N, C-alpha and C positions, 0 to 999 in steps of 0.2 A: 229396272234398276233397283238395287238394294236400298233399303232405308236404314241400313246399319253401316256405321263407319268405325274404323280402328284409329283411335287417337294415340299418336306416339309423341309423348311430351318430354321435351328437354333432354333427350339422349344426345347431348353435345360432347364434343371431343374433350373438353376441359374436365368434365365431371363424370364421364362414363369410364370409370377406372376400377381396378381390381379390389380396391379397399371398400367398395360398396358391399352392403350385406348380401351374402349368398350370390355373389357376382356371376359365377359360371351358370347357375341355374337360371338366373334372371336373363342373362345374355341369350342362352339357348332357347328359352321359352319365348322371348320376344321375337327372335329371328323366325321361329316356327310360326307365330301368329302373323307376322308380316308376310311371309311366304304363302301361307294358306289363304290369307285375305286377297292377295293379288290373283290367286288362281280361282277364286270363288266369288268374284263380282262384289267384293266388299272394299270400299274405297279406303286407302291408307292416307291419313292426313297427319302432317308433322307440325309440331309447335316448337319454337325456340325461345329461350329467355334472354333478354337484353338488359343487363344491369346498368347500362349507360356508359357514356364516354369516360375513359380512364380506368374502368373496372376490368378485371381479367375476363369476365364473361360479357363481352359487348361486341356488337357488330364490327367486323373488320379484324378482330383478333384471331389468332390461330385456333383457339379452342371453341370458337362460336359455332362452327358448322356442326351438323349432325354427324355423329361418329360414323366412320367409314363402313363398319360392318352392318349398320342399319340404314345406310344412305338412301334417300329418296330416288326413285326412278324418274326419268323425264316425264313431265306432265303432272306428277303428284304434287299436291298443294302443300305449301309451307306458310305458316302464320307466325309472326313474331309478336311477343308480348313484353311488357315492362313491369307487370305485377304478377302475383302468383296465379290469378285466374286467367286462363287463356281466352275467356269469353269477353273480357273488357277491352274495348278500343283496339282490337286486333283484326277485326273483320271475320273472325271465325264464326261467331254466332249467326251473323247475317248469312254467311255462306251455307251453314248447316240448315237454316230455316228455308232458304231458297231451294235447296236440294231435297227438302222434304225428309230429312233425317229424323228418325225417332229413337234409335238405340245407338249408344256410344260405348264401345269397348275401350276402356281407359288403361293405358300402359305408360311406363316411363319413370322419370325422376322428378323430384324426390318424394318419397312416400309422405313425409310429414310437412312438406311445403306445397309444391305446385300440384302434386297428385291429390292431396287432400282438398285443395281449393277447386281443382277440376271436378272432382266427384260431387262436392257439395253445391257448387255453382251450377253444374250441369243439371243436377236434380232440381234446383230452383227454377231453371229455365224449361223444365218439363220433359227432359230427355230420360229415357230408361238407361240407367248407368250400370254397366257391367264391368266388374273388376276380376280378371282372371288371376288365379294364384301364381305367385312368384314372378309376376310381370311388372312389378314396381319394386323399387329399392331405395335405400338411403344410407347415410353414414352415421356412425356413432356421434352423439352430442353430449353435452355435460349433464343432461337429464336422463337420457335413455341410450342404450346401445341401438345399433341399426336393427338387430333382431327384435328387440323390445318394441321399437317404433313400428316395425312391419306388423307384428302381431297385434299391437294396440289398434291400429287403423283397420287392417284387413279383417281381423277376427272379432273386433268389438265396435269400433266407432262407426264404420260405414255399413257393416253387414245388417241387413234388414231395416236400416234406417234410410240411407241415401242411395244404396246400391245393392245389386245382387253380386255377392262375392262367390265366385264359382270355381270349380276344378278346371284344369286345363282342357280336359276332354269335353266338358260341357261348353266351354267357350269355342272350341273347334267345331262342335256340332252347330252352334249358332251361325258360325261363319259358313259352314258347308250347306246349311239349310237355305242360305240366301242365293245359292247358285241355281238358277232355273233349270239347269241341266241335271241337277242331282235329284231325280225322282225315282222312286222305286218302280220296278218294271213289271211286277206281277202281284197276285193276291197274297203272297206270303211276306209282304213287307214288314208286318208286325213282328216277324220272327228274327229280323236282322237288325242289329244295333251295334253301336260303337262300344268297344271294350273299355273297362275302367280298372283301376288298381284292385278293386274288390274281386275282380274275376281272375286275378293272376294265378291263384293256386289251381283253379280248374283248367286254365289255359295250359299251364305247365304240365298238368296231368295228361291232357290230350296229346301234347307234343311229345312227351317222353314215351308214352305207350305206342303212339303211331310211328315214331321214328324207329323204335326197337323192332316193331313188326315189319316195317317196310325195308329198312336199311341193313339190319343185321345179316339177312341172307345174302346181301350184295357185298357188303364190306367185310363181313366176318371179323369184326373188331369188338370183342367182348370188353376190352378195357374201356372203350368209349361207350358202348351200349349200356353197360351196367356200372361203370365207374363215373365218367364225366356226366353222363346223361341221367341226372337226378332231378327230382321235382324242385327242391329248394334252390339249388344253384340256377336252374333254368328260370324260375320265377324272379329271382334277384336280377339276373341278366336282362330280362325283358323290361323290368322297371327301370333299372339304371340306364339303359340305352334308349329309353323312350319309345320302344317298339309298340307299346299299347296305343300310342297316339294315332297310329295308322292301321289299327286292327279292328275288324268287325266280326261279330259273333252271330251264329245261328242259335237263337235262344227261344224255345217254345215252352219255357218253364224249366228246362234243363239246357245248359250250354252243350251243344252237340258237335259244333264245328267252328272253324275260324278261317279267316283270310286276312293277309297283311299286304298292303299296297304301298309302294313308294313311287310317287310320280307316275310314270308310265309302265311300271313293272309290278307284276304279282310276285311278291317275295316268297310267300308260302301259303299253302292251302291244305288243311288237315281236317278230317272228320273222325270223331271217336269211333274206334273199331266196332263197338257194339251197335252203332247207329248207321253204319255204312249200308248202301243199297237202298236208301230211302229218298234219294234225290237231294240230299242236303248239300253235297259238294256242288251240284249243278246250280242250286239256288244261289250259293255264295259266288260262284264265278259269273253267273249272269248278272248278279247285283253289281259286281265290280265292272263288268263291261257296260252296263247301263248307266252307271253313275260316275265313272271315272274314265279317263282317257288311257286305259291300259292297252299296251301294244305288244308286250313280250313277257316271257318268263324263262326260267332255267329249270330243267329237270334232269334227274339221273338217266343217262342213256339206256341203262339196262332195266329201268323201271317201266316195262312195256305197258302195264296197266295205266300208269300215269300218262304216258305218251298218248295212248288211245283215248283216254278221258279228255285230255286237252284238245286233241284233234276233233273230237265230237262237238267241241264248243268253239270251233273256228280258228284254232291255233295250228300252225304248220311247222314241221321240223325245218331247220336251216342247216347250213354247213358249218355254222359257228359252234365250236365245242372247245372245252378246256378241262383240265384236270381239276377235280374237286380238291380243295385245299387239304393237304396232308394225306392224300390217298392216291391210288393208281387207277381210279375209276374216272370216267369222263362225265361231265354234265353238258347238255346240249341246249342251245337257245331255240325257243319256239316263238313264232310271231303270228299276229293276226293279219 
């Protein structure tokens, strides 16, 4: 059992609204952490705030429950508090101690109220406190804007004092490392790591060159190959769409290949043209098979080399095929 828990604090219907600082990024980041925690043996624990009878945020009112898009699943623990700290008189502290929890990943609302108290009080109780970027938020107040409050606490007050304030990718690594199933399968594990934003230019370079080499002879679409397919737009797309969160790189001092995984699907696998034939693609796909529940992928039907490669790693052609968007060529599903 994992000794890490994800704390989701006060994301209640009444206050989980679009006027929060950086709301969309906060919402999407938190949903990602909850989803990945559930898949990787990290317990998700919810906290709700009760201001008391007659107040808008109190038990029994419409806004008291956890916001629907973050809602607990059956069996997940919920603790109610009446003060900023979730550890006081709520039962949470005793539960965490009984379960042997050592590390708490803290998320939720509001940065300058209950999240601040959670971080500092958790630190005092001896937990390792982890604060992922953009996974807490707050509103403007008469002293600071929401953006200023976020920066003050995340980048100054908590960092290296009460908590480790980490990038989203690092928080996801902590979550994935707690899954006993996620073990590297061979002696090249040191070469495979999770992608970060610092890698994006190299990732885009590999993607652009590999796609031009592989797909231009099939699609004969120079407007796409040399117009749309450019390093800067590709890099921007991968950052904006969060694709790096699910991408792993083969890096032995030089990033030579990449694989992107979404749930049970291998979305893409590319190796730099200059390093092909060295077994890098095989290392990446075996890593995916050994560490994630990958079951299928799609590939261009005419890309015979790719079909044969995937067949050599246990994937088989199916009768499921469809047109690639915007083209007259088919892609086919391959399953394990």
